[in-house]
Chimera marker file (.cmm) of the C-alpha trace (Angstrom):
<marker_set name="trace">
<marker id="1" x="31.533" y="130.710" z="98.317" r="1" g="1" b="0" radius="0.5"/>
<marker id="2" x="34.757" y="128.768" z="98.190" r="1" g="1" b="0" radius="0.5"/>
<marker id="3" x="36.128" y="126.726" z="101.121" r="1" g="1" b="0" radius="0.5"/>
<marker id="4" x="39.727" y="127.333" z="102.254" r="1" g="1" b="0" radius="0.5"/>
<marker id="5" x="42.022" y="125.936" z="104.876" r="1" g="1" b="0" radius="0.5"/>
<marker id="6" x="43.969" y="128.559" z="106.795" r="1" g="1" b="0" radius="0.5"/>
<marker id="7" x="47.715" y="127.926" z="106.886" r="1" g="1" b="0" radius="0.5"/>
<marker id="8" x="48.339" y="130.705" z="109.298" r="1" g="1" b="0" radius="0.5"/>
<marker id="9" x="46.197" y="132.702" z="111.778" r="1" g="1" b="0" radius="0.5"/>
<marker id="10" x="44.207" y="135.401" z="109.929" r="1" g="1" b="0" radius="0.5"/>
<marker id="11" x="42.797" y="137.986" z="112.231" r="1" g="1" b="0" radius="0.5"/>
<marker id="12" x="39.371" y="138.381" z="110.595" r="1" g="1" b="0" radius="0.5"/>
<marker id="13" x="38.912" y="134.742" z="109.616" r="1" g="1" b="0" radius="0.5"/>
<marker id="14" x="40.267" y="132.270" z="112.096" r="1" g="1" b="0" radius="0.5"/>
<marker id="15" x="43.277" y="130.239" z="113.294" r="1" g="1" b="0" radius="0.5"/>
<marker id="16" x="45.636" y="128.052" z="111.395" r="1" g="1" b="0" radius="0.5"/>
<marker id="17" x="43.956" y="124.800" z="110.350" r="1" g="1" b="0" radius="0.5"/>
<marker id="18" x="40.413" y="126.167" z="110.348" r="1" g="1" b="0" radius="0.5"/>
<marker id="19" x="38.266" y="125.534" z="107.293" r="1" g="1" b="0" radius="0.5"/>
<marker id="20" x="36.483" y="128.754" z="106.381" r="1" g="1" b="0" radius="0.5"/>
<marker id="21" x="34.103" y="129.950" z="103.624" r="1" g="1" b="0" radius="0.5"/>
<marker id="22" x="35.524" y="132.885" z="101.617" r="1" g="1" b="0" radius="0.5"/>
<marker id="23" x="34.792" y="134.336" z="98.158" r="1" g="1" b="0" radius="0.5"/>
<marker id="24" x="36.796" y="132.734" z="95.401" r="1" g="1" b="0" radius="0.5"/>
<marker id="25" x="38.432" y="136.047" z="94.429" r="1" g="1" b="0" radius="0.5"/>
<marker id="26" x="39.609" y="136.645" z="98.001" r="1" g="1" b="0" radius="0.5"/>
<marker id="27" x="41.091" y="133.157" z="98.145" r="1" g="1" b="0" radius="0.5"/>
<marker id="28" x="42.758" y="133.482" z="94.775" r="1" g="1" b="0" radius="0.5"/>
<marker id="29" x="43.973" y="137.006" z="94.885" r="1" g="1" b="0" radius="0.5"/>
<marker id="30" x="44.730" y="137.518" z="98.553" r="1" g="1" b="0" radius="0.5"/>
<marker id="31" x="44.965" y="134.419" z="100.723" r="1" g="1" b="0" radius="0.5"/>
<marker id="32" x="46.889" y="132.125" z="98.303" r="1" g="1" b="0" radius="0.5"/>
<marker id="33" x="49.662" y="134.566" z="97.120" r="1" g="1" b="0" radius="0.5"/>
<marker id="34" x="50.430" y="135.430" z="100.789" r="1" g="1" b="0" radius="0.5"/>
<marker id="35" x="50.434" y="131.718" z="101.687" r="1" g="1" b="0" radius="0.5"/>
<marker id="36" x="47.810" y="132.293" z="104.323" r="1" g="1" b="0" radius="0.5"/>
<marker id="37" x="45.341" y="129.614" z="102.993" r="1" g="1" b="0" radius="0.5"/>
<marker id="38" x="44.894" y="126.899" z="100.383" r="1" g="1" b="0" radius="0.5"/>
<marker id="39" x="41.746" y="125.701" z="98.656" r="1" g="1" b="0" radius="0.5"/>
<marker id="40" x="39.941" y="123.049" z="100.653" r="1" g="1" b="0" radius="0.5"/>
<marker id="41" x="39.950" y="119.506" z="99.183" r="1" g="1" b="0" radius="0.5"/>
<marker id="42" x="39.245" y="116.317" z="101.047" r="1" g="1" b="0" radius="0.5"/>
<marker id="43" x="42.964" y="115.563" z="101.237" r="1" g="1" b="0" radius="0.5"/>
<marker id="44" x="43.889" y="119.026" z="102.455" r="1" g="1" b="0" radius="0.5"/>
<marker id="45" x="41.041" y="118.807" z="105.090" r="1" g="1" b="0" radius="0.5"/>
<marker id="46" x="42.422" y="115.454" z="106.281" r="1" g="1" b="0" radius="0.5"/>
<marker id="47" x="45.947" y="116.931" z="106.399" r="1" g="1" b="0" radius="0.5"/>
<marker id="48" x="44.793" y="119.914" z="108.370" r="1" g="1" b="0" radius="0.5"/>
<marker id="49" x="43.021" y="117.602" z="110.874" r="1" g="1" b="0" radius="0.5"/>
<marker id="50" x="46.178" y="115.497" z="111.282" r="1" g="1" b="0" radius="0.5"/>
<marker id="51" x="48.337" y="118.644" z="111.817" r="1" g="1" b="0" radius="0.5"/>
<marker id="52" x="45.847" y="119.964" z="114.390" r="1" g="1" b="0" radius="0.5"/>
<marker id="53" x="45.856" y="116.672" z="116.315" r="1" g="1" b="0" radius="0.5"/>
<marker id="54" x="49.726" y="116.494" z="116.202" r="1" g="1" b="0" radius="0.5"/>
<marker id="55" x="49.903" y="120.104" z="117.439" r="1" g="1" b="0" radius="0.5"/>
<marker id="56" x="47.446" y="119.375" z="120.332" r="1" g="1" b="0" radius="0.5"/>
<marker id="57" x="49.443" y="116.259" z="121.299" r="1" g="1" b="0" radius="0.5"/>
<marker id="58" x="52.723" y="118.213" z="121.247" r="1" g="1" b="0" radius="0.5"/>
<marker id="59" x="51.177" y="120.936" z="123.393" r="1" g="1" b="0" radius="0.5"/>
<marker id="60" x="49.921" y="118.384" z="125.857" r="1" g="1" b="0" radius="0.5"/>
<marker id="61" x="53.253" y="116.696" z="126.130" r="1" g="1" b="0" radius="0.5"/>
<marker id="62" x="55.068" y="120.038" z="126.565" r="1" g="1" b="0" radius="0.5"/>
<marker id="63" x="52.638" y="120.958" z="129.366" r="1" g="1" b="0" radius="0.5"/>
<marker id="64" x="53.295" y="117.624" z="131.120" r="1" g="1" b="0" radius="0.5"/>
<marker id="65" x="57.049" y="118.174" z="130.834" r="1" g="1" b="0" radius="0.5"/>
<marker id="66" x="56.687" y="121.690" z="132.161" r="1" g="1" b="0" radius="0.5"/>
<marker id="67" x="54.823" y="120.336" z="135.169" r="1" g="1" b="0" radius="0.5"/>
<marker id="68" x="57.509" y="117.703" z="135.813" r="1" g="1" b="0" radius="0.5"/>
<marker id="69" x="60.233" y="120.331" z="135.643" r="1" g="1" b="0" radius="0.5"/>
<marker id="70" x="58.344" y="122.663" z="137.873" r="1" g="1" b="0" radius="0.5"/>
<marker id="71" x="57.891" y="119.903" z="140.462" r="1" g="1" b="0" radius="0.5"/>
<marker id="72" x="61.628" y="119.088" z="140.226" r="1" g="1" b="0" radius="0.5"/>
<marker id="73" x="62.570" y="122.824" z="140.701" r="1" g="1" b="0" radius="0.5"/>
<marker id="74" x="60.176" y="123.151" z="143.667" r="1" g="1" b="0" radius="0.5"/>
<marker id="75" x="62.155" y="120.388" z="145.434" r="1" g="1" b="0" radius="0.5"/>
<marker id="76" x="65.486" y="122.246" z="144.695" r="1" g="1" b="0" radius="0.5"/>
<marker id="77" x="67.283" y="124.214" z="147.310" r="1" g="1" b="0" radius="0.5"/>
<marker id="78" x="70.030" y="126.409" z="145.835" r="1" g="1" b="0" radius="0.5"/>
<marker id="79" x="72.935" y="127.726" z="147.970" r="1" g="1" b="0" radius="0.5"/>
<marker id="80" x="74.857" y="130.580" z="146.520" r="1" g="1" b="0" radius="0.5"/>
<marker id="81" x="78.005" y="131.782" z="148.219" r="1" g="1" b="0" radius="0.5"/>
<marker id="82" x="78.716" y="135.538" z="147.995" r="1" g="1" b="0" radius="0.5"/>
<marker id="83" x="81.069" y="137.903" z="149.719" r="1" g="1" b="0" radius="0.5"/>
<marker id="84" x="79.308" y="139.966" z="152.413" r="1" g="1" b="0" radius="0.5"/>
<marker id="85" x="80.176" y="142.557" z="154.963" r="1" g="1" b="0" radius="0.5"/>
<marker id="86" x="79.810" y="142.404" z="158.791" r="1" g="1" b="0" radius="0.5"/>
<marker id="87" x="76.087" y="143.493" z="158.698" r="1" g="1" b="0" radius="0.5"/>
<marker id="88" x="75.128" y="140.730" z="156.116" r="1" g="1" b="0" radius="0.5"/>
<marker id="89" x="74.932" y="143.042" z="153.153" r="1" g="1" b="0" radius="0.5"/>
<marker id="90" x="76.475" y="141.572" z="150.003" r="1" g="1" b="0" radius="0.5"/>
<marker id="91" x="79.317" y="143.158" z="148.101" r="1" g="1" b="0" radius="0.5"/>
<marker id="92" x="77.423" y="143.344" z="144.882" r="1" g="1" b="0" radius="0.5"/>
<marker id="93" x="74.184" y="141.315" z="144.415" r="1" g="1" b="0" radius="0.5"/>
<marker id="94" x="72.830" y="137.924" z="143.476" r="1" g="1" b="0" radius="0.5"/>
<marker id="95" x="71.266" y="138.321" z="140.028" r="1" g="1" b="0" radius="0.5"/>
<marker id="96" x="68.952" y="136.194" z="138.003" r="1" g="1" b="0" radius="0.5"/>
<marker id="97" x="72.008" y="135.070" z="135.863" r="1" g="1" b="0" radius="0.5"/>
<marker id="98" x="73.718" y="133.630" z="138.919" r="1" g="1" b="0" radius="0.5"/>
<marker id="99" x="70.510" y="131.778" z="139.916" r="1" g="1" b="0" radius="0.5"/>
<marker id="100" x="70.228" y="130.316" z="136.391" r="1" g="1" b="0" radius="0.5"/>
<marker id="101" x="73.797" y="129.136" z="136.655" r="1" g="1" b="0" radius="0.5"/>
<marker id="102" x="73.138" y="127.588" z="140.073" r="1" g="1" b="0" radius="0.5"/>
<marker id="103" x="70.082" y="125.732" z="138.610" r="1" g="1" b="0" radius="0.5"/>
<marker id="104" x="72.247" y="124.466" z="135.774" r="1" g="1" b="0" radius="0.5"/>
<marker id="105" x="74.875" y="123.287" z="138.130" r="1" g="1" b="0" radius="0.5"/>
<marker id="106" x="72.449" y="121.679" z="140.618" r="1" g="1" b="0" radius="0.5"/>
<marker id="107" x="69.862" y="120.008" z="138.304" r="1" g="1" b="0" radius="0.5"/>
<marker id="108" x="71.281" y="120.225" z="134.765" r="1" g="1" b="0" radius="0.5"/>
<marker id="109" x="68.399" y="122.343" z="133.531" r="1" g="1" b="0" radius="0.5"/>
<marker id="110" x="68.884" y="125.341" z="131.381" r="1" g="1" b="0" radius="0.5"/>
<marker id="111" x="66.702" y="128.113" z="132.508" r="1" g="1" b="0" radius="0.5"/>
<marker id="112" x="66.594" y="131.485" z="130.658" r="1" g="1" b="0" radius="0.5"/>
<marker id="113" x="67.621" y="134.164" z="133.142" r="1" g="1" b="0" radius="0.5"/>
<marker id="114" x="64.734" y="136.381" z="131.878" r="1" g="1" b="0" radius="0.5"/>
<marker id="115" x="62.320" y="133.730" z="133.137" r="1" g="1" b="0" radius="0.5"/>
<marker id="116" x="63.543" y="134.177" z="136.736" r="1" g="1" b="0" radius="0.5"/>
<marker id="117" x="61.343" y="136.651" z="138.467" r="1" g="1" b="0" radius="0.5"/>
<marker id="118" x="63.231" y="138.876" z="140.913" r="1" g="1" b="0" radius="0.5"/>
<marker id="119" x="61.699" y="142.255" z="141.775" r="1" g="1" b="0" radius="0.5"/>
<marker id="120" x="65.200" y="143.434" z="142.491" r="1" g="1" b="0" radius="0.5"/>
<marker id="121" x="68.551" y="141.701" z="142.823" r="1" g="1" b="0" radius="0.5"/>
<marker id="122" x="69.249" y="140.025" z="146.203" r="1" g="1" b="0" radius="0.5"/>
<marker id="123" x="71.606" y="142.240" z="148.265" r="1" g="1" b="0" radius="0.5"/>
<marker id="124" x="71.735" y="140.526" z="151.627" r="1" g="1" b="0" radius="0.5"/>
<marker id="125" x="72.502" y="137.123" z="153.268" r="1" g="1" b="0" radius="0.5"/>
<marker id="126" x="69.364" y="135.076" z="153.913" r="1" g="1" b="0" radius="0.5"/>
<marker id="127" x="66.757" y="132.670" z="152.456" r="1" g="1" b="0" radius="0.5"/>
<marker id="128" x="64.613" y="133.758" z="149.563" r="1" g="1" b="0" radius="0.5"/>
<marker id="129" x="61.790" y="132.146" z="147.425" r="1" g="1" b="0" radius="0.5"/>
<marker id="130" x="62.475" y="132.865" z="143.825" r="1" g="1" b="0" radius="0.5"/>
<marker id="131" x="59.755" y="132.428" z="141.312" r="1" g="1" b="0" radius="0.5"/>
<marker id="132" x="60.802" y="130.734" z="137.996" r="1" g="1" b="0" radius="0.5"/>
<marker id="133" x="58.770" y="130.440" z="134.836" r="1" g="1" b="0" radius="0.5"/>
<marker id="134" x="59.354" y="127.056" z="133.243" r="1" g="1" b="0" radius="0.5"/>
<marker id="135" x="59.057" y="126.705" z="129.437" r="1" g="1" b="0" radius="0.5"/>
<marker id="136" x="55.608" y="125.432" z="128.794" r="1" g="1" b="0" radius="0.5"/>
<marker id="137" x="53.728" y="127.806" z="131.084" r="1" g="1" b="0" radius="0.5"/>
<marker id="138" x="54.261" y="126.333" z="134.585" r="1" g="1" b="0" radius="0.5"/>
<marker id="139" x="55.955" y="128.252" z="137.359" r="1" g="1" b="0" radius="0.5"/>
<marker id="140" x="57.915" y="127.048" z="140.399" r="1" g="1" b="0" radius="0.5"/>
<marker id="141" x="59.252" y="128.580" z="143.549" r="1" g="1" b="0" radius="0.5"/>
<marker id="142" x="62.872" y="127.667" z="144.360" r="1" g="1" b="0" radius="0.5"/>
<marker id="143" x="64.235" y="128.123" z="147.860" r="1" g="1" b="0" radius="0.5"/>
<marker id="144" x="67.454" y="130.068" z="147.416" r="1" g="1" b="0" radius="0.5"/>
<marker id="145" x="69.889" y="130.415" z="150.296" r="1" g="1" b="0" radius="0.5"/>
<marker id="146" x="72.438" y="133.225" z="150.035" r="1" g="1" b="0" radius="0.5"/>
<marker id="147" x="75.387" y="132.486" z="152.351" r="1" g="1" b="0" radius="0.5"/>
<marker id="148" x="78.413" y="134.468" z="153.212" r="1" g="1" b="0" radius="0.5"/>
<marker id="149" x="81.428" y="133.326" z="151.484" r="1" g="1" b="0" radius="0.5"/>
<marker id="150" x="84.161" y="132.096" z="153.771" r="1" g="1" b="0" radius="0.5"/>
<link id1="1" id2="2" r="1" g="1" b="0" radius="0.2"/>
<link id1="2" id2="3" r="1" g="1" b="0" radius="0.2"/>
<link id1="3" id2="4" r="1" g="1" b="0" radius="0.2"/>
<link id1="4" id2="5" r="1" g="1" b="0" radius="0.2"/>
<link id1="5" id2="6" r="1" g="1" b="0" radius="0.2"/>
<link id1="6" id2="7" r="1" g="1" b="0" radius="0.2"/>
<link id1="7" id2="8" r="1" g="1" b="0" radius="0.2"/>
<link id1="8" id2="9" r="1" g="1" b="0" radius="0.2"/>
<link id1="9" id2="10" r="1" g="1" b="0" radius="0.2"/>
<link id1="10" id2="11" r="1" g="1" b="0" radius="0.2"/>
<link id1="11" id2="12" r="1" g="1" b="0" radius="0.2"/>
<link id1="12" id2="13" r="1" g="1" b="0" radius="0.2"/>
<link id1="13" id2="14" r="1" g="1" b="0" radius="0.2"/>
<link id1="14" id2="15" r="1" g="1" b="0" radius="0.2"/>
<link id1="15" id2="16" r="1" g="1" b="0" radius="0.2"/>
<link id1="16" id2="17" r="1" g="1" b="0" radius="0.2"/>
<link id1="17" id2="18" r="1" g="1" b="0" radius="0.2"/>
<link id1="18" id2="19" r="1" g="1" b="0" radius="0.2"/>
<link id1="19" id2="20" r="1" g="1" b="0" radius="0.2"/>
<link id1="20" id2="21" r="1" g="1" b="0" radius="0.2"/>
<link id1="21" id2="22" r="1" g="1" b="0" radius="0.2"/>
<link id1="22" id2="23" r="1" g="1" b="0" radius="0.2"/>
<link id1="23" id2="24" r="1" g="1" b="0" radius="0.2"/>
<link id1="24" id2="25" r="1" g="1" b="0" radius="0.2"/>
<link id1="25" id2="26" r="1" g="1" b="0" radius="0.2"/>
<link id1="26" id2="27" r="1" g="1" b="0" radius="0.2"/>
<link id1="27" id2="28" r="1" g="1" b="0" radius="0.2"/>
<link id1="28" id2="29" r="1" g="1" b="0" radius="0.2"/>
<link id1="29" id2="30" r="1" g="1" b="0" radius="0.2"/>
<link id1="30" id2="31" r="1" g="1" b="0" radius="0.2"/>
<link id1="31" id2="32" r="1" g="1" b="0" radius="0.2"/>
<link id1="32" id2="33" r="1" g="1" b="0" radius="0.2"/>
<link id1="33" id2="34" r="1" g="1" b="0" radius="0.2"/>
<link id1="34" id2="35" r="1" g="1" b="0" radius="0.2"/>
<link id1="35" id2="36" r="1" g="1" b="0" radius="0.2"/>
<link id1="36" id2="37" r="1" g="1" b="0" radius="0.2"/>
<link id1="37" id2="38" r="1" g="1" b="0" radius="0.2"/>
<link id1="38" id2="39" r="1" g="1" b="0" radius="0.2"/>
<link id1="39" id2="40" r="1" g="1" b="0" radius="0.2"/>
<link id1="40" id2="41" r="1" g="1" b="0" radius="0.2"/>
<link id1="41" id2="42" r="1" g="1" b="0" radius="0.2"/>
<link id1="42" id2="43" r="1" g="1" b="0" radius="0.2"/>
<link id1="43" id2="44" r="1" g="1" b="0" radius="0.2"/>
<link id1="44" id2="45" r="1" g="1" b="0" radius="0.2"/>
<link id1="45" id2="46" r="1" g="1" b="0" radius="0.2"/>
<link id1="46" id2="47" r="1" g="1" b="0" radius="0.2"/>
<link id1="47" id2="48" r="1" g="1" b="0" radius="0.2"/>
<link id1="48" id2="49" r="1" g="1" b="0" radius="0.2"/>
<link id1="49" id2="50" r="1" g="1" b="0" radius="0.2"/>
<link id1="50" id2="51" r="1" g="1" b="0" radius="0.2"/>
<link id1="51" id2="52" r="1" g="1" b="0" radius="0.2"/>
<link id1="52" id2="53" r="1" g="1" b="0" radius="0.2"/>
<link id1="53" id2="54" r="1" g="1" b="0" radius="0.2"/>
<link id1="54" id2="55" r="1" g="1" b="0" radius="0.2"/>
<link id1="55" id2="56" r="1" g="1" b="0" radius="0.2"/>
<link id1="56" id2="57" r="1" g="1" b="0" radius="0.2"/>
<link id1="57" id2="58" r="1" g="1" b="0" radius="0.2"/>
<link id1="58" id2="59" r="1" g="1" b="0" radius="0.2"/>
<link id1="59" id2="60" r="1" g="1" b="0" radius="0.2"/>
<link id1="60" id2="61" r="1" g="1" b="0" radius="0.2"/>
<link id1="61" id2="62" r="1" g="1" b="0" radius="0.2"/>
<link id1="62" id2="63" r="1" g="1" b="0" radius="0.2"/>
<link id1="63" id2="64" r="1" g="1" b="0" radius="0.2"/>
<link id1="64" id2="65" r="1" g="1" b="0" radius="0.2"/>
<link id1="65" id2="66" r="1" g="1" b="0" radius="0.2"/>
<link id1="66" id2="67" r="1" g="1" b="0" radius="0.2"/>
<link id1="67" id2="68" r="1" g="1" b="0" radius="0.2"/>
<link id1="68" id2="69" r="1" g="1" b="0" radius="0.2"/>
<link id1="69" id2="70" r="1" g="1" b="0" radius="0.2"/>
<link id1="70" id2="71" r="1" g="1" b="0" radius="0.2"/>
<link id1="71" id2="72" r="1" g="1" b="0" radius="0.2"/>
<link id1="72" id2="73" r="1" g="1" b="0" radius="0.2"/>
<link id1="73" id2="74" r="1" g="1" b="0" radius="0.2"/>
<link id1="74" id2="75" r="1" g="1" b="0" radius="0.2"/>
<link id1="75" id2="76" r="1" g="1" b="0" radius="0.2"/>
<link id1="76" id2="77" r="1" g="1" b="0" radius="0.2"/>
<link id1="77" id2="78" r="1" g="1" b="0" radius="0.2"/>
<link id1="78" id2="79" r="1" g="1" b="0" radius="0.2"/>
<link id1="79" id2="80" r="1" g="1" b="0" radius="0.2"/>
<link id1="80" id2="81" r="1" g="1" b="0" radius="0.2"/>
<link id1="81" id2="82" r="1" g="1" b="0" radius="0.2"/>
<link id1="82" id2="83" r="1" g="1" b="0" radius="0.2"/>
<link id1="83" id2="84" r="1" g="1" b="0" radius="0.2"/>
<link id1="84" id2="85" r="1" g="1" b="0" radius="0.2"/>
<link id1="85" id2="86" r="1" g="1" b="0" radius="0.2"/>
<link id1="86" id2="87" r="1" g="1" b="0" radius="0.2"/>
<link id1="87" id2="88" r="1" g="1" b="0" radius="0.2"/>
<link id1="88" id2="89" r="1" g="1" b="0" radius="0.2"/>
<link id1="89" id2="90" r="1" g="1" b="0" radius="0.2"/>
<link id1="90" id2="91" r="1" g="1" b="0" radius="0.2"/>
<link id1="91" id2="92" r="1" g="1" b="0" radius="0.2"/>
<link id1="92" id2="93" r="1" g="1" b="0" radius="0.2"/>
<link id1="93" id2="94" r="1" g="1" b="0" radius="0.2"/>
<link id1="94" id2="95" r="1" g="1" b="0" radius="0.2"/>
<link id1="95" id2="96" r="1" g="1" b="0" radius="0.2"/>
<link id1="96" id2="97" r="1" g="1" b="0" radius="0.2"/>
<link id1="97" id2="98" r="1" g="1" b="0" radius="0.2"/>
<link id1="98" id2="99" r="1" g="1" b="0" radius="0.2"/>
<link id1="99" id2="100" r="1" g="1" b="0" radius="0.2"/>
<link id1="100" id2="101" r="1" g="1" b="0" radius="0.2"/>
<link id1="101" id2="102" r="1" g="1" b="0" radius="0.2"/>
<link id1="102" id2="103" r="1" g="1" b="0" radius="0.2"/>
<link id1="103" id2="104" r="1" g="1" b="0" radius="0.2"/>
<link id1="104" id2="105" r="1" g="1" b="0" radius="0.2"/>
<link id1="105" id2="106" r="1" g="1" b="0" radius="0.2"/>
<link id1="106" id2="107" r="1" g="1" b="0" radius="0.2"/>
<link id1="107" id2="108" r="1" g="1" b="0" radius="0.2"/>
<link id1="108" id2="109" r="1" g="1" b="0" radius="0.2"/>
<link id1="109" id2="110" r="1" g="1" b="0" radius="0.2"/>
<link id1="110" id2="111" r="1" g="1" b="0" radius="0.2"/>
<link id1="111" id2="112" r="1" g="1" b="0" radius="0.2"/>
<link id1="112" id2="113" r="1" g="1" b="0" radius="0.2"/>
<link id1="113" id2="114" r="1" g="1" b="0" radius="0.2"/>
<link id1="114" id2="115" r="1" g="1" b="0" radius="0.2"/>
<link id1="115" id2="116" r="1" g="1" b="0" radius="0.2"/>
<link id1="116" id2="117" r="1" g="1" b="0" radius="0.2"/>
<link id1="117" id2="118" r="1" g="1" b="0" radius="0.2"/>
<link id1="118" id2="119" r="1" g="1" b="0" radius="0.2"/>
<link id1="119" id2="120" r="1" g="1" b="0" radius="0.2"/>
<link id1="120" id2="121" r="1" g="1" b="0" radius="0.2"/>
<link id1="121" id2="122" r="1" g="1" b="0" radius="0.2"/>
<link id1="122" id2="123" r="1" g="1" b="0" radius="0.2"/>
<link id1="123" id2="124" r="1" g="1" b="0" radius="0.2"/>
<link id1="124" id2="125" r="1" g="1" b="0" radius="0.2"/>
<link id1="125" id2="126" r="1" g="1" b="0" radius="0.2"/>
<link id1="126" id2="127" r="1" g="1" b="0" radius="0.2"/>
<link id1="127" id2="128" r="1" g="1" b="0" radius="0.2"/>
<link id1="128" id2="129" r="1" g="1" b="0" radius="0.2"/>
<link id1="129" id2="130" r="1" g="1" b="0" radius="0.2"/>
<link id1="130" id2="131" r="1" g="1" b="0" radius="0.2"/>
<link id1="131" id2="132" r="1" g="1" b="0" radius="0.2"/>
<link id1="132" id2="133" r="1" g="1" b="0" radius="0.2"/>
<link id1="133" id2="134" r="1" g="1" b="0" radius="0.2"/>
<link id1="134" id2="135" r="1" g="1" b="0" radius="0.2"/>
<link id1="135" id2="136" r="1" g="1" b="0" radius="0.2"/>
<link id1="136" id2="137" r="1" g="1" b="0" radius="0.2"/>
<link id1="137" id2="138" r="1" g="1" b="0" radius="0.2"/>
<link id1="138" id2="139" r="1" g="1" b="0" radius="0.2"/>
<link id1="139" id2="140" r="1" g="1" b="0" radius="0.2"/>
<link id1="140" id2="141" r="1" g="1" b="0" radius="0.2"/>
<link id1="141" id2="142" r="1" g="1" b="0" radius="0.2"/>
<link id1="142" id2="143" r="1" g="1" b="0" radius="0.2"/>
<link id1="143" id2="144" r="1" g="1" b="0" radius="0.2"/>
<link id1="144" id2="145" r="1" g="1" b="0" radius="0.2"/>
<link id1="145" id2="146" r="1" g="1" b="0" radius="0.2"/>
<link id1="146" id2="147" r="1" g="1" b="0" radius="0.2"/>
<link id1="147" id2="148" r="1" g="1" b="0" radius="0.2"/>
<link id1="148" id2="149" r="1" g="1" b="0" radius="0.2"/>
<link id1="149" id2="150" r="1" g="1" b="0" radius="0.2"/>
</marker_set>
């Protein structure tokens, strides 16, 4: 058996950075030409370990930043002015794109409109809690006040 270090996730073998035992022919004829693995040497094992530690550190930092961003968004209160009729129904609706623009204006954070979870667009005046998925896995609920435009 030959030892190989996976450069990418391989479904039947393991994840990137893992050291696995494979037959020499499989390594030479399949994994290496597709750049899925490289032969394991002490130097390559050390490099894989450093890469894994760096990736774990970056993931931890991203998770911390996501938590900070979610906490900041949870404190945010958005006020969106929209034209409305006498009964409080909006002419049109407040969409996730408008909410993303309001967050950009209020906090300077760029949030992808697809990460704003609205079951349906807001069509009336009132106060709503909008759930937002922050890059990095955290979620935050933002208080959104839809007011009648004067």
